[in-house]
PDB file of N, CA, C and O in Angstrom:
ATOM      1  N   MET A   1       0.854  -1.180   0.000  1.00  0.00           N
ATOM      2  CA  MET A   1       0.000   0.000   0.000  1.00  0.00           C
ATOM      3  C   MET A   1       0.895   1.236   0.000  1.00  0.00           C
ATOM      4  O   MET A   1       1.797   1.365   0.828  1.00  0.00           O
ATOM      5  N   ASP A   2       0.636   2.132  -0.929  1.00  0.00           N
ATOM      6  CA  ASP A   2       1.444   3.346  -0.954  1.00  0.00           C
ATOM      7  C   ASP A   2       0.967   4.333   0.108  1.00  0.00           C
ATOM      8  O   ASP A   2      -0.076   4.147   0.735  1.00  0.00           O
ATOM      9  N   GLU A   3       1.746   5.368   0.286  1.00  0.00           N
ATOM     10  CA  GLU A   3       1.485   6.331   1.360  1.00  0.00           C
ATOM     11  C   GLU A   3       0.133   7.030   1.215  1.00  0.00           C
ATOM     12  O   GLU A   3      -0.599   7.180   2.193  1.00  0.00           O
ATOM     13  N   ILE A   4      -0.192   7.450   0.011  1.00  0.00           N
ATOM     14  CA  ILE A   4      -1.458   8.157  -0.196  1.00  0.00           C
ATOM     15  C   ILE A   4      -2.631   7.235   0.101  1.00  0.00           C
ATOM     16  O   ILE A   4      -3.591   7.638   0.757  1.00  0.00           O
ATOM     17  N   GLN A   5      -2.556   6.013  -0.376  1.00  0.00           N
ATOM     18  CA  GLN A   5      -3.634   5.058  -0.112  1.00  0.00           C
ATOM     19  C   GLN A   5      -3.773   4.806   1.387  1.00  0.00           C
ATOM     20  O   GLN A   5      -4.885   4.696   1.902  1.00  0.00           O
ATOM     21  N   PHE A   6      -2.647   4.716   2.081  1.00  0.00           N
ATOM     22  CA  PHE A   6      -2.667   4.534   3.529  1.00  0.00           C
ATOM     23  C   PHE A   6      -3.461   5.657   4.206  1.00  0.00           C
ATOM     24  O   PHE A   6      -4.320   5.395   5.048  1.00  0.00           O
ATOM     25  N   TYR A   7      -3.173   6.896   3.836  1.00  0.00           N
ATOM     26  CA  TYR A   7      -3.859   8.029   4.452  1.00  0.00           C
ATOM     27  C   TYR A   7      -5.340   8.072   4.082  1.00  0.00           C
ATOM     28  O   TYR A   7      -6.173   8.460   4.900  1.00  0.00           O
ATOM     29  N   LYS A   8      -5.666   7.679   2.869  1.00  0.00           N
ATOM     30  CA  LYS A   8      -7.075   7.638   2.461  1.00  0.00           C
ATOM     31  C   LYS A   8      -7.843   6.580   3.246  1.00  0.00           C
ATOM     32  O   LYS A   8      -8.975   6.816   3.669  1.00  0.00           O
ATOM     33  N   VAL A   9      -7.230   5.419   3.440  1.00  0.00           N
ATOM     34  CA  VAL A   9      -7.869   4.361   4.232  1.00  0.00           C
ATOM     35  C   VAL A   9      -8.014   4.811   5.682  1.00  0.00           C
ATOM     36  O   VAL A   9      -9.051   4.582   6.305  1.00  0.00           O
ATOM     37  N   LEU A  10      -6.991   5.441   6.213  1.00  0.00           N
ATOM     38  CA  LEU A  10      -7.047   5.950   7.581  1.00  0.00           C
ATOM     39  C   LEU A  10      -8.194   6.945   7.746  1.00  0.00           C
ATOM     40  O   LEU A  10      -8.940   6.874   8.722  1.00  0.00           O
ATOM     41  N   SER A  11      -8.335   7.851   6.817  1.00  0.00           N
ATOM     42  CA  SER A  11      -9.412   8.836   6.868  1.00  0.00           C
ATOM     43  C   SER A  11     -10.779   8.162   6.788  1.00  0.00           C
ATOM     44  O   SER A  11     -11.705   8.532   7.510  1.00  0.00           O
ATOM     45  N   SER A  12     -10.898   7.185   5.919  1.00  0.00           N
ATOM     46  CA  SER A  12     -12.150   6.443   5.782  1.00  0.00           C
ATOM     47  C   SER A  12     -12.482   5.688   7.069  1.00  0.00           C
ATOM     48  O   SER A  12     -13.632   5.674   7.508  1.00  0.00           O
ATOM     49  N   ASP A  13     -11.481   5.067   7.665  1.00  0.00           N
ATOM     50  CA  ASP A  13     -11.696   4.353   8.928  1.00  0.00           C
ATOM     51  C   ASP A  13     -12.134   5.309  10.033  1.00  0.00           C
ATOM     52  O   ASP A  13     -12.988   4.965  10.851  1.00  0.00           O
ATOM     53  N   LEU A  14     -11.558   6.496  10.060  1.00  0.00           N
ATOM     54  CA  LEU A  14     -11.977   7.498  11.045  1.00  0.00           C
ATOM     55  C   LEU A  14     -13.438   7.891  10.844  1.00  0.00           C
ATOM     56  O   LEU A  14     -14.172   8.070  11.817  1.00  0.00           O
ATOM     57  N   SER A  15     -13.859   8.026   9.599  1.00  0.00           N
ATOM     58  CA  SER A  15     -15.257   8.360   9.306  1.00  0.00           C
ATOM     59  C   SER A  15     -16.186   7.256   9.783  1.00  0.00           C
ATOM     60  O   SER A  15     -17.239   7.529  10.360  1.00  0.00           O
ATOM     61  N   SER A  16     -15.801   6.024   9.545  1.00  0.00           N
ATOM     62  CA  SER A  16     -16.614   4.890   9.996  1.00  0.00           C
ATOM     63  C   SER A  16     -16.709   4.861  11.516  1.00  0.00           C
ATOM     64  O   SER A  16     -17.783   4.651  12.079  1.00  0.00           O
ATOM     65  N   LEU A  17     -15.586   5.072  12.163  1.00  0.00           N
ATOM     66  CA  LEU A  17     -15.568   5.098  13.621  1.00  0.00           C
ATOM     67  C   LEU A  17     -16.435   6.229  14.157  1.00  0.00           C
ATOM     68  O   LEU A  17     -17.152   6.053  15.142  1.00  0.00           O
ATOM     69  N   LEU A  18     -16.370   7.379  13.518  1.00  0.00           N
ATOM     70  CA  LEU A  18     -17.192   8.512  13.929  1.00  0.00           C
ATOM     71  C   LEU A  18     -18.676   8.176  13.811  1.00  0.00           C
ATOM     72  O   LEU A  18     -19.457   8.481  14.712  1.00  0.00           O
ATOM     73  N   ASN A  19     -19.061   7.553  12.713  1.00  0.00           N
ATOM     74  CA  ASN A  19     -20.466   7.182  12.528  1.00  0.00           C
ATOM     75  C   ASN A  19     -20.930   6.193  13.584  1.00  0.00           C
ATOM     76  O   ASN A  19     -22.064   6.288  14.054  1.00  0.00           O
ATOM     77  N   GLN A  20     -20.087   5.254  13.965  1.00  0.00           N
ATOM     78  CA  GLN A  20     -20.447   4.298  15.010  1.00  0.00           C
ATOM     79  C   GLN A  20     -20.524   4.981  16.369  1.00  0.00           C
ATOM     80  O   GLN A  20     -21.352   4.617  17.203  1.00  0.00           O
ATOM     81  N   THR A  21     -19.672   5.957  16.591  1.00  0.00           N
ATOM     82  CA  THR A  21     -19.635   6.675  17.867  1.00  0.00           C
ATOM     83  C   THR A  21     -20.909   7.481  18.084  1.00  0.00           C
ATOM     84  O   THR A  21     -21.355   7.660  19.217  1.00  0.00           O
ATOM     85  N   LYS A  22     -21.490   7.965  16.993  1.00  0.00           N
ATOM     86  CA  LYS A  22     -22.684   8.810  17.082  1.00  0.00           C
ATOM     87  C   LYS A  22     -23.782   8.161  17.918  1.00  0.00           C
ATOM     88  O   LYS A  22     -24.484   8.844  18.664  1.00  0.00           O
ATOM     89  N   ASN A  23     -23.931   6.859  17.795  1.00  0.00           N
ATOM     90  CA  ASN A  23     -24.995   6.154  18.507  1.00  0.00           C
ATOM     91  C   ASN A  23     -24.586   5.684  19.894  1.00  0.00           C
ATOM     92  O   ASN A  23     -25.418   5.153  20.630  1.00  0.00           O
ATOM     93  N   ALA A  24     -23.334   5.866  20.265  1.00  0.00           N
ATOM     94  CA  ALA A  24     -22.837   5.313  21.519  1.00  0.00           C
ATOM     95  C   ALA A  24     -22.543   6.361  22.590  1.00  0.00           C
ATOM     96  O   ALA A  24     -22.298   6.009  23.745  1.00  0.00           O
ATOM     97  N   VAL A  25     -22.563   7.632  22.224  1.00  0.00           N
ATOM     98  CA  VAL A  25     -22.213   8.680  23.184  1.00  0.00           C
ATOM     99  C   VAL A  25     -23.279   9.774  23.183  1.00  0.00           C
ATOM    100  O   VAL A  25     -24.146   9.816  22.310  1.00  0.00           O
ATOM    101  N   SER A  26     -23.197  10.645  24.166  1.00  0.00           N
ATOM    102  CA  SER A  26     -24.136  11.763  24.239  1.00  0.00           C
ATOM    103  C   SER A  26     -23.840  12.768  23.128  1.00  0.00           C
ATOM    104  O   SER A  26     -22.788  12.718  22.489  1.00  0.00           O
ATOM    105  N   SER A  27     -24.775  13.669  22.913  1.00  0.00           N
ATOM    106  CA  SER A  27     -24.595  14.696  21.878  1.00  0.00           C
ATOM    107  C   SER A  27     -23.371  15.557  22.150  1.00  0.00           C
ATOM    108  O   SER A  27     -22.622  15.891  21.231  1.00  0.00           O
ATOM    109  N   GLU A  28     -23.169  15.914  23.410  1.00  0.00           N
ATOM    110  CA  GLU A  28     -22.024  16.752  23.764  1.00  0.00           C
ATOM    111  C   GLU A  28     -20.708  16.020  23.495  1.00  0.00           C
ATOM    112  O   GLU A  28     -19.757  16.599  22.972  1.00  0.00           O
ATOM    113  N   GLU A  29     -20.673  14.749  23.860  1.00  0.00           N
ATOM    114  CA  GLU A  29     -19.463  13.963  23.613  1.00  0.00           C
ATOM    115  C   GLU A  29     -19.221  13.799  22.120  1.00  0.00           C
ATOM    116  O   GLU A  29     -18.079  13.828  21.661  1.00  0.00           O
ATOM    117  N   PHE A  30     -20.299  13.627  21.367  1.00  0.00           N
ATOM    118  CA  PHE A  30     -20.149  13.447  19.925  1.00  0.00           C
ATOM    119  C   PHE A  30     -19.593  14.709  19.278  1.00  0.00           C
ATOM    120  O   PHE A  30     -18.763  14.622  18.373  1.00  0.00           O
ATOM    121  N   VAL A  31     -20.033  15.867  19.723  1.00  0.00           N
ATOM    122  CA  VAL A  31     -19.503  17.123  19.177  1.00  0.00           C
ATOM    123  C   VAL A  31     -17.989  17.176  19.383  1.00  0.00           C
ATOM    124  O   VAL A  31     -17.245  17.554  18.478  1.00  0.00           O
ATOM    125  N   TYR A  32     -17.548  16.801  20.563  1.00  0.00           N
ATOM    126  CA  TYR A  32     -16.109  16.799  20.864  1.00  0.00           C
ATOM    127  C   TYR A  32     -15.364  15.817  19.959  1.00  0.00           C
ATOM    128  O   TYR A  32     -14.346  16.164  19.360  1.00  0.00           O
ATOM    129  N   VAL A  33     -15.876  14.597  19.866  1.00  0.00           N
ATOM    130  CA  VAL A  33     -15.231  13.574  19.037  1.00  0.00           C
ATOM    131  C   VAL A  33     -15.221  14.011  17.574  1.00  0.00           C
ATOM    132  O   VAL A  33     -14.220  13.839  16.879  1.00  0.00           O
ATOM    133  N   ASN A  34     -16.322  14.569  17.114  1.00  0.00           N
ATOM    134  CA  ASN A  34     -16.423  15.026  15.730  1.00  0.00           C
ATOM    135  C   ASN A  34     -15.375  16.103  15.438  1.00  0.00           C
ATOM    136  O   ASN A  34     -14.745  16.086  14.380  1.00  0.00           O
ATOM    137  N   GLN A  35     -15.191  17.029  16.363  1.00  0.00           N
ATOM    138  CA  GLN A  35     -14.180  18.073  16.183  1.00  0.00           C
ATOM    139  C   GLN A  35     -12.782  17.475  16.068  1.00  0.00           C
ATOM    140  O   GLN A  35     -11.985  17.891  15.227  1.00  0.00           O
ATOM    141  N   LYS A  36     -12.495  16.498  16.920  1.00  0.00           N
ATOM    142  CA  LYS A  36     -11.167  15.876  16.896  1.00  0.00           C
ATOM    143  C   LYS A  36     -10.953  15.083  15.609  1.00  0.00           C
ATOM    144  O   LYS A  36      -9.882  15.159  15.007  1.00  0.00           O
ATOM    145  N   VAL A  37     -11.953  14.330  15.188  1.00  0.00           N
ATOM    146  CA  VAL A  37     -11.842  13.554  13.949  1.00  0.00           C
ATOM    147  C   VAL A  37     -11.686  14.493  12.759  1.00  0.00           C
ATOM    148  O   VAL A  37     -10.883  14.235  11.862  1.00  0.00           O
ATOM    149  N   SER A  38     -12.446  15.574  12.748  1.00  0.00           N
ATOM    150  CA  SER A  38     -12.337  16.542  11.654  1.00  0.00           C
ATOM    151  C   SER A  38     -10.935  17.136  11.590  1.00  0.00           C
ATOM    152  O   SER A  38     -10.384  17.321  10.505  1.00  0.00           O
ATOM    153  N   ARG A  39     -10.370  17.427  12.730  1.00  0.00           N
ATOM    154  CA  ARG A  39      -9.007  17.970  12.782  1.00  0.00           C
ATOM    155  C   ARG A  39      -8.005  16.958  12.232  1.00  0.00           C
ATOM    156  O   ARG A  39      -7.125  17.312  11.448  1.00  0.00           O
ATOM    157  N   ILE A  40      -8.139  15.710  12.640  1.00  0.00           N
ATOM    158  CA  ILE A  40      -7.237  14.665  12.157  1.00  0.00           C
ATOM    159  C   ILE A  40      -7.384  14.493  10.649  1.00  0.00           C
ATOM    160  O   ILE A  40      -6.388  14.356   9.939  1.00  0.00           O
ATOM    161  N   GLN A  41      -8.623  14.498  10.157  1.00  0.00           N
ATOM    162  CA  GLN A  41      -8.837  14.345   8.719  1.00  0.00           C
ATOM    163  C   GLN A  41      -8.266  15.538   7.947  1.00  0.00           C
ATOM    164  O   GLN A  41      -7.756  15.376   6.838  1.00  0.00           O
ATOM    165  N   TYR A  42      -8.349  16.709   8.524  1.00  0.00           N
ATOM    166  CA  TYR A  42      -7.741  17.892   7.909  1.00  0.00           C
ATOM    167  C   TYR A  42      -6.221  17.715   7.807  1.00  0.00           C
ATOM    168  O   TYR A  42      -5.626  18.007   6.769  1.00  0.00           O
ATOM    169  N   LEU A  43      -5.606  17.241   8.875  1.00  0.00           N
ATOM    170  CA  LEU A  43      -4.163  17.013   8.867  1.00  0.00           C
ATOM    171  C   LEU A  43      -3.772  15.919   7.868  1.00  0.00           C
ATOM    172  O   LEU A  43      -2.721  15.996   7.231  1.00  0.00           O
ATOM    173  N   ILE A  44      -4.620  14.913   7.740  1.00  0.00           N
ATOM    174  CA  ILE A  44      -4.386  13.862   6.743  1.00  0.00           C
ATOM    175  C   ILE A  44      -4.409  14.458   5.342  1.00  0.00           C
ATOM    176  O   ILE A  44      -3.560  14.131   4.513  1.00  0.00           O
ATOM    177  N   GLN A  45      -5.370  15.326   5.076  1.00  0.00           N
ATOM    178  CA  GLN A  45      -5.449  15.953   3.752  1.00  0.00           C
ATOM    179  C   GLN A  45      -4.217  16.809   3.460  1.00  0.00           C
ATOM    180  O   GLN A  45      -3.729  16.838   2.331  1.00  0.00           O
ATOM    181  N   ILE A  46      -3.724  17.498   4.469  1.00  0.00           N
ATOM    182  CA  ILE A  46      -2.493  18.276   4.300  1.00  0.00           C
ATOM    183  C   ILE A  46      -1.337  17.344   3.957  1.00  0.00           C
ATOM    184  O   ILE A  46      -0.532  17.643   3.075  1.00  0.00           O
ATOM    185  N   GLN A  47      -1.258  16.226   4.650  1.00  0.00           N
ATOM    186  CA  GLN A  47      -0.179  15.271   4.394  1.00  0.00           C
ATOM    187  C   GLN A  47      -0.267  14.710   2.978  1.00  0.00           C
ATOM    188  O   GLN A  47       0.749  14.593   2.293  1.00  0.00           O
ATOM    189  N   ILE A  48      -1.460  14.367   2.542  1.00  0.00           N
ATOM    190  CA  ILE A  48      -1.654  13.859   1.177  1.00  0.00           C
ATOM    191  C   ILE A  48      -1.222  14.914   0.166  1.00  0.00           C
ATOM    192  O   ILE A  48      -0.544  14.598  -0.813  1.00  0.00           O
ATOM    193  N   GLN A  49      -1.610  16.159   0.399  1.00  0.00           N
ATOM    194  CA  GLN A  49      -1.240  17.231  -0.528  1.00  0.00           C
ATOM    195  C   GLN A  49       0.274  17.421  -0.581  1.00  0.00           C
ATOM    196  O   GLN A  49       0.836  17.653  -1.651  1.00  0.00           O
ATOM    197  N   GLU A  50       0.927  17.325   0.564  1.00  0.00           N
ATOM    198  CA  GLU A  50       2.384  17.448   0.586  1.00  0.00           C
ATOM    199  C   GLU A  50       3.048  16.314  -0.191  1.00  0.00           C
ATOM    200  O   GLU A  50       4.037  16.532  -0.891  1.00  0.00           O
ATOM    201  N   ILE A  51       2.510  15.118  -0.068  1.00  0.00           N
ATOM    202  CA  ILE A  51       3.048  13.978  -0.824  1.00  0.00           C
ATOM    203  C   ILE A  51       2.879  14.224  -2.318  1.00  0.00           C
ATOM    204  O   ILE A  51       3.810  14.021  -3.097  1.00  0.00           O
ATOM    205  N   LEU A  52       1.696  14.658  -2.710  1.00  0.00           N
ATOM    206  CA  LEU A  52       1.435  14.925  -4.124  1.00  0.00           C
ATOM    207  C   LEU A  52       2.340  16.034  -4.655  1.00  0.00           C
ATOM    208  O   LEU A  52       2.866  15.935  -5.764  1.00  0.00           O
ATOM    209  N   ASN A  53       2.518  17.076  -3.869  1.00  0.00           N
ATOM    210  CA  ASN A  53       3.403  18.171  -4.278  1.00  0.00           C
ATOM    211  C   ASN A  53       4.843  17.684  -4.430  1.00  0.00           C
ATOM    212  O   ASN A  53       5.543  18.061  -5.370  1.00  0.00           O
ATOM    213  N   HIS A  54       5.265  16.855  -3.505  1.00  0.00           N
ATOM    214  CA  HIS A  54       6.631  16.324  -3.556  1.00  0.00           C
ATOM    215  C   HIS A  54       6.817  15.421  -4.775  1.00  0.00           C
ATOM    216  O   HIS A  54       7.860  15.464  -5.427  1.00  0.00           O
ATOM    217  N   GLU A  55       5.815  14.610  -5.079  1.00  0.00           N
ATOM    218  CA  GLU A  55       5.899  13.693  -6.220  1.00  0.00           C
ATOM    219  C   GLU A  55       5.909  14.434  -7.551  1.00  0.00           C
ATOM    220  O   GLU A  55       6.466  13.940  -8.531  1.00  0.00           O
ATOM    221  N   SER A  56       5.300  15.607  -7.593  1.00  0.00           N
ATOM    222  CA  SER A  56       5.215  16.342  -8.856  1.00  0.00           C
ATOM    223  C   SER A  56       6.486  17.134  -9.169  1.00  0.00           C
ATOM    224  O   SER A  56       6.621  17.687 -10.261  1.00  0.00           O
ATOM    225  N   ARG A  57       7.401  17.189  -8.228  1.00  0.00           N
ATOM    226  CA  ARG A  57       8.655  17.938  -8.435  1.00  0.00           C
ATOM    227  C   ARG A  57       9.630  17.168  -9.277  1.00  0.00           C
ATOM    228  O   ARG A  57      10.730  17.650  -9.547  1.00  0.00           O
TER     229      ARG A  57
END
């Protein structure tokens, strides 16, 4: 598995985990978890973009 695919799978797994969490925690807890997952997914996207930029050089 290449690096980009790894990050895409990781992001997808985080989304799945977030969806499962929605039914297991309170609304307040879900807001917190959602914020953290969104932040991680944002950082993943930055990492993917850096890889793509590096590969295009």
